[in-house]
DOZA-923485 format. One record per residue (C-alpha): residue in one letter; x, y, z. Coordinates in steps of 0.1 Angstrom, whole numbers, plus 5000, padded with zeros to 4 digits. Example, Ala and Ser with C-alpha at 12.3 -4.5 7.8 and 13.67 -1.06 7.14 Angstrom:
A512349555078S513749895071
//
This chain:
X500050005000X501350354992X502550585019X499850795037X499351155028X498951285063X496851595069X498551915082X496951865117X498651525119X501951675107X501851915136X500551685163X502651375159X501951225193X499851265224X500051145260X497051055281X497551005318X495250755336X493350655305X493050295317X491650215351X493450035379X491149735374X491749725336X495549725341X495449455368X493149235347X495349255316X498449195338X496748875351X495948755315X499448815304X501148645333X499148325329X498948315291X502248465276X504748285254X508348365245X508248665222X509648785190X512748955205X515248845232X513748885267X510348975254X507148775263X503948835244X500248745245X498348795213X494548755208X495048475183X497248295208X494448315234X492048155209X494547875201X494947785237X491247765245X491348095263X489148295239X487148435268X490148645278X489548855247X486449015264X488349255286X490249395256X487149495237X485949815255X489649925259X490349885222X487150085213X488050365237X491650385224X490450395187X487950675195X490750875212X493150815183X490650925157X489551225177X493051355183X494451295148X491151415132X491051105111X488651145081X489250785071X488550445085X491050295108X491549915114X493349755143X496349565128X497649415160X496649385197X499049235222X500249225257X504049265259X506549215287X509049445272X512849465268X515249735256X515349835220X517350095201X516150385179X513550275154X510150365140X507350115142X507050075104X510750025099X510449705079X508849645045X506349405061X505449675087X504549955063X500849895069X501250035104X500250395105X499550475142X500950325174X499350305208X501250195240X499350155272X501350105304X499949845328X502449895357X504650165371X508250275368X510050275402X507350055418X507049755396X510249785376X513349995371X514750105337X512550075306X512050455300X510550535266X512350805246X511450995214X514451115194X512951465191X509851665199X507751665230X507151475252X510751355248X510651085275X507750885289X508050765325X505650465325X502850465351X499950225352X497050355331X499050605310X498750585272X500950735245X499750755209X501950855179X502350815142X504250495134X506550645108X510050815109X508651125126X508450925158X511750755161X511950615196X513850375219X513350195252X516050175279X517149845294X514949715322X517149655352X514649515376X511049375375X508749335346X507549625324X504149535310X502249715282X499249675260X500349755224X498149825194X498949925159X496350085136X496250085098X494250255070X494649925050X491549715055X493349405044X495449435075X492449425098X493149165125X489449145135X488548965103X491048695110X490048675147X486348645140X487148355116X489348185142X486748235169X484048095147X486047775140X486947745177X483747825195X480847775171X480247405180X481647415216X479447435247X480447645277X481847365298X484347255271X485547615268X486747675303X490047495306X493147625289X495147395265X498847465263X500447545229X503647375216X506147345245X508847545226X506647845228X507047835266X510747765266X513148055274X516848055272X519248345272X520148295235X516548215226X517547865216X514947585222X517547375239X516247185269X519647185285X519647555290X516847775303X513447705317X509747655310X508147995317X504947855331X506947645356X509247945363X506348185370X504947945396X508447895411X508948265417X505648275436X506847985458X504947705441X506047375425X504247115403X503646745410X502446505384X500146245400X500546015370X503645805365X505946065347X509546015339X512146285339X512846175304X509346245293X508746485264X508046835276X505046865252X503546565270X504246715304X502447035295X499046865290X499246625320X497146675352X499146835380X498946925417X500347235433X503147205458X504647455483X507447365507X506747015521X502947035513X500846915484X497347055477X494946765471X493346935442X493946815406X494347075378X493846985342X497347095332X500147345342X498347635325X495247565345X497247575377X499047895366X495848075358X494447995393X497548105411X497848425390X494148485396X494848455434X497648715431X495248955413X492348905436X494248835468X492549095490X488948985482X489948615484X491648665518X488348805532X486148545517X488048225524X486648145559X484347875547X486747715523X487547345527X491147275521X492846935521X496646935522X499046635525X502646605534X505046515506X506746185508X510446135501X509545965468X507346255458X510146505466X512646315445X510146315416X509646685419X513346755420X513946545390X511346725369X512747065382X516046965367X514346935333X511847225333X513647465355X517347395350X518447755353X516747885385X518948195387X518048305352X514348245360X514548445391X516248735373X513748735344X510648715366X511948895396X509149055415X508549295443X506549175473X503049315478X501849455511X500249125519X503448935514X505449185535X502949145563X503248765560X499548705550X499848615513X500648245506X500648175544X498247885538X496347705511X492847835518X493348145496X494347925466X491347695472X489047995473X490648115440X489747795423X486047855427X486348235420X488448165389X485747925376X483048195381X485148455364X485948235334X482348115331X481048475330X483548565303X482548255283X478948345284X479748695271X481848575242X479248315232X476648585233X478648835213X480148605187X477148595164X477148975162X480848985155X480448735127X477748955111X479949265112X483349085108X484749285137X485049265175X483049525193X481149575226X477649455217X475049685233X471449565231X468649815235X466549765266
//
């Protein structure tokens, strides 16, 4: 497609910064989705969660929280840049970022369809991470200091050359979108097709549990090689940094294929204890644990009537867990550096993770949350199919 002839207004206003455009709840919900769904990304030290990946892993329902946010961002973009043309969303994704040098977002031939960029910050510099400042090469604002809820919008061409500093501590999380004037680049058309194939003949019950993708998509090593001798499985590692381990109740060998391990039923382990609750697979366990981290305050106050059965690990079980750790988490130091995290107030006070009742409460709460999202996506899908786009369906009373 030929280069856009931008209007004078766009030439003058190349970028805009909106503080607090996303709510605290929206940021935390997207953070939860990313931390339990992401895969190894397209650049070193990057982890990403795309909408197509959510569909492929039987987590289509997680698309629902994105819909009103995307609509609000598109409206703001069109309003500020006074767009007298239709815009299409070319890409939507959650990104755990890394440093990158000076570049424009359309700096490759296969990226020329990107005309506008939107970056939404989901967590805060100095609180959740250090480093990772966003710099424009010229113009104002020159530097963006990320804070949860803040949004920056800019043209994706050479007028907005930018870079990101190295992240020295913690995880810098963003929601990134690119917009295009080229209708053939519209991601919604592809997403509606994928959703139709995936959900049309499925009932609600079969849509609740996640299904892991290929194991190499979850394998991280410093040189990005999918070599099981170096690195770690990121699902396993995220549980590890939160203090949890995984136990396979079935007879699993340390020599088992990692792809097989990803889909086997598991139990959660912490210290010398095993929770007597089977999860469908490691992604299921990770979603529940991350949901607990997101909703910890509410779950701590509502857990009094929760029945919790915990058993002590035997020596044989410990040996089995250690053997599997040597396969799936064979670089503990690297995992701790990549997913290093700062303790919440509950952790500092010793209340978070102090017992299993919060996790057991999270299992039921997660099921309610996922079921509600599933109902919404099954309701909205027929309307999306008619319009070939994702939007927040509003029915007249």
